[in-house]
N, C-alpha and C positions, 0 to 999 in steps of 0.2 A: 220187225223181223230181227232175229239175233243170229250171230255166227258162233260156232263152237270155238272155244279157246283151248289150245293144246300147249302144254309146257314142253320145252325142248332143252335137254341138257346133254351136250356133246362137245368133244374137243373141236377146235377151230377147223381142222382139216376134214371133219365130217359134218360140221354144223351147216355149212352152206347148202350142200345137197339135200339135207333133211329139211331145211327151211323152205326150199323150193318145192319139195315133195308135199309138205303140209299146205303150202299156199295153193298148189295145183289141186289139192283135194277140197279147197274152199275154206280151210281153217285159218283162224288167226293164231299167232304164235306168242307165247310168253317165254322169252329167252331166260335161261337159268345160268348162274355162274358155273364155270367148269374149273375144277381144281384137280381132283383125282377121279379115277373111274368109280362110278357110283353103282352099287348093287341095285338091280331092278326092283327089289322088294324094299329098299330103304333109301333114305336121304339124310344129309347132314342137317343140323339144327337150323341154319340160315335158310336153306332151301325149303325145309319143312314149314318155316314161318311164311315164306312167300306163297307156298301152295295153300296154306290155311287161309291167308288173306285174300288171294285172288281167285281161288276155287276154279281151276281149269277143268275141262271135261276129262282130260287124259294127260298123261306124261309120257314122253318118249325119252328114254335114257340110253346112253352108250355104256355098255358093261364090258367086262372082260371077254365076253363071247359075242359081242355085237350089239345091235340095237334091240331094245325091248320096249313095248308099249303096254300100259295098263290104264284102265279107266279109274276115275276118282269119283267120290261121292259128292252129292249136292253141288253140282257145277253151276257157275254163273256165266252166261253168254255175254258177248259184246255186240255192239251195233254192227249191222252189215257194212261192208267196206273197210272194216278194220284189218290191218295187216299185222300190227304188233301191239303188245302191251309191255312196255319197257319199264322195269322197276328202277327207281332212283331214290336215293336217300337224301340228296341235297347236302348242305353243309351242317345240318343239325341232326341227321340220323332219322328224321321222321319219314317212314316209307310211303312211297306213292307209286301208283301204276299209271304210266302215261300212255294214253291210247293214241296211236298213230295210224292214219289211214293209208291205203295204197296210193291214193291221189297225192297226199301230202309228201310221202316219201319220193314219189316220182318227180314232183315239183322241186324238191330239194336237190335230188340227184342231177336233174337237168340244169338247174341254176349253178350248181357247183362246177360241173364239167364245162359249162359255157364260160364261167369266169376263169377257170384254169386253162381254157383254150385247148382241151384235149378231146379226142374222139376215138373212133374205131381203132382197136389194136393197142390202146394204152395199157401199160402194165402197172398193176397195183400190188403193194405188199401189205399184208396184214400182220401187224405187230401188237395190236391192242386187243383186249378181251372182246370176244364175239358177242357177248350179251350186252355190251354197252352200245349206245347209239353210234358212237364214232367208229367202232369196229363193224357194226352192221352196215354203215354207209360205205365202208371199203368194198364189201360184197356188191352192193347196189351199183356203185360207180363202175366196178370191173364188169359186171354183167351188162350194163348199158353200153360198154365199149366192146362187148363180145369176147371178153377174156375172163379168166379165173384168177382170183387173187392168190399170190404166193404166201403161204403161211410160214412165218419165221418166229420162233420163240424169243430170240434175242436179236434185236436189230443191229447189234454189232457184228453179226454174221452175214450182213448183206453181201451178196456176191454177184458176179456177172450173170446174165447180160446187163448192160447199162440202161439207164433211162427210167428207173423205177420212180413211181409216185408213192410216197410213204407218209402215213399219218402217225404222228408221235405226240407224246406229252413232253413237257419241257425237261423233265428228269431224264428221259430216254435220250433226247437230243444232247443234253450236257454230257452224258456218259459216252456217247459216240465220239463227240468232239475231243473229249479228254483222253480216251484210251484207244479209239480205233478210227481216227479221222480218215484213213485211207478208204474205208468202205463207202464214204460219201462220193467217191469217184464214180460209183455205179448208180448214183441217185440224180434224178432230174429235178424233182420238186418234193419239198417237205411241207406238209400241213401240220402246224403245231398249235395245240390248244389245250384245253382242260384246266387252265389256271394261268398264273403268272408265267411269263416267258423269260428265260435266261438270255439276256441280251448278248452276253459274251459268247454263249453257245451259238446264237443266231449268226453273229459276226464270223465265228469260226467256220460254220457251214458255208456261208457265202464266200469266204476266201477260197473254198474248194470248188467254187462255181455252181453251187446248188441254189436254186430258187427257194426261198423260205417264205411261206405265207402264214401269217398269224390269223387264226380262226377264232371267232367268238360265236357262241351259241350254246344250246342246252338241249336236253332230251326233248323238251316241249317244242322246240323248233326243228326237230329232226336233225339235230347236230348244228354244225357251223352255218350261220346265215349272214355273217359279216366277215369279210376277208380283208385284212390289212386296214380295218377301220371303215371300209366301204360296204354297205349292204349289198347282197346279191340282187340280181335283177328280180323285180317283183316283190322285194322286201322293203317295208317302210320301218324306220326306227325314229322315235321321238322320245320326249321326256314328259313326265307328269309334273304337276306343280311342286311335288316334293322331290324332284330330280330322279325319280325312278325311270329306268329305260323301259319303253314299251315297244312291242313289235307287232306288225301286221303283215300278213302275206299268206300264200297258199300252202306253206309248209308247217303251219301250226297244228298242234295237237287237237284232237276231237273233244276229249274229255279226260277225266281221271277214272280209274277203276279200283275197286268195285263201286265206289260212290260217285255217280256222274254229276258232280257239282259243277256249276257254271265256271268256266275258265277264261272266257273272253267277255269283254264289256259289250255294250250295245252297238258300238261302232266296229267291232271285230278286233280290238286291240288285246294283246296278251301283255299284262303288266308283269315284268320280271321282278326278281328280288335284288337286282343290281341298281346302283346309282351311277350316273355318268352324265356326259354332255354330248350333244349333237351340234357340230359347228360346220356350216357349209356342207352338210351332207356326210360329214365324217364323224364316226362314233368313237368316243373315248370312254372306257369303263374304269370307274374309280374304285369299285369294290361292292360288297354286299350292303344293302340298305340296313340290315339288322346287325351288321358287324361293326358296331360303334361302341367304344369304351367311354363312359361318362365319368370323368375324373375331375373333382372340384368344380362341377358345373360346366366343364368344357366337353364338347363332343369330339372325340378323337377317332377318325376312320382307321380301323385296325389294318386293313389291307394296304392302304396308302403308306402307312408307317412300315409295314413289312416289306413292301416293294422298295422303299428307300433303303432299308437295311440290307437288302440283297445286293445293292450296288456298292456296298462297302467291300474293299478288296480282301478283307479277312473273313468275310461271311459267305458261305456257300448257299445257305438256305435260311429262311426266317419265317416265323409266324408271330403274330401279336394278338394278345388277348387281355382281358381285364381280370383283376383279382380283388376280392373284397378287402376294403381297408377302412378302419374306423374313422380316420380323419378325412380322407378324400372321397369316400364312397366306394370307389374302385381305383386301383393304380394300373398303369399301363405296363404290361409285362412282355418283354421280347424273348422269344425262344429261338435260339440260333444254332446252326451247324457251322462250325468254322472250317475254313479252307485248310487242307492238309499242308503243313509246313509254313503257314502264315504266322505272323505275330499274334500272340494271345489277344483276344478281344475283351476289353473291359467294359463295365457298365458306363463309365465316363466316356469312353471312345464311342460307344453306341449312341449315347445321348448327344454328344457333340456332332456326330454325323447327321443325325435326324434334325437337329436345330439349325444346321446350315441351310436346310431346305424348307422347314416347316416351323410353325409356332412352337414356342417353348413347351406348351402343354402337351405336345405330341411326343416329346422325348420320353423313352421308357424309364420307368422308375425301379424296375427290377429286371435282372438279366438271368436267363436260364440257358446254359450251354448243354446241348445234347448231341448224341452221335447221329441221329436221324429223326426227321419229323414223321409223324404218322400219316403219310399220304396213302391214298388208295391206288389201285392200278392205273387210274386215270389222272393221277397227280393231285387230286383234290384233298384238302384237309377238312376233317370234321372237328368243329369247335369243341365238342365234348371230349374228343381224344386229346386235343391240345390242352384243355383244362386238366385232364388227368396227368399229363406230363408236368404241368406247372405245379399242381397240387403235391405231387410226389417230391418235386425238388424243393419247394418252399417249406414243406413240413419236415424235411430231414434236419 
């Protein structure tokens, strides 16, 4: 048996009601990114690509005059029990549709609320895109607590009442601490994830009395499934022989869409694209398994180097990638955003900083300074976009 798949494109303050309406009708939902009001008879290029690939039965769009629904040709259904097909491009840009069941979402929501220690009446604020799994989870947690999430375009405008639970990416947290720390007086808990966490921003929030919880997870796990390094109840995390993190538990995806290829091994494990360690039950993520620069025969983990560079007092943000080189095969290139007012960052300073903590081969051999890194709304970097920044700089 299959279930109809309906695409939904609406602003966050409308999205939640429509999501429940479609679920009540027995439909699964394909959330679409919301940027500007879309005409019911047309879509932008990115949305058109999603529709062409995932072939929903219909699309519900918010227009200037309200909601409009239209049927689409040659639809492909999803397995019964499906709640969502969430599109994710990962770090390489390769599109995927992650099939999440109602049961998996419910298990994730329960485990999250139990770990946070909150229940009926808890207030949640939505500051993330509703079509991402982290934004969708804000709706689910609030509904489980019998409340509705408060939609805020800019988290720097958080206001009374107090006690909000807010999910943020690191960039949002850093901006709040830097420019509007007083709004944190209205916040009880911040869940921060989506990539590397700015430790200075975390410390700044905690100085205001806010509980900050680091979340690790992905669309395939219904969002965060490891809080502050400890798996949620019912979640198992271990490593493979090549140090990849693998996850098992009731909140895993069902399959991929539209091609239902196997996603779990015979024992129910989902092998992630991340490498890390699990020591005495505590998970530490080191970076992407395929995000390695091979230079002169040495394997350099790009994210580990970038994380080290972010700790430099003159660097606000950093990314690391490889660039072809006739002598070394590839060279390590650091792309950095400098802290306003800080001393200029030189290549030698960046190299010295990395070499204090890591082997000499990890030190960057090229330095690119830019105004901002190409992060998506969830704070993730796409390697292709970083390569574009590097190529433009090195060819000038």
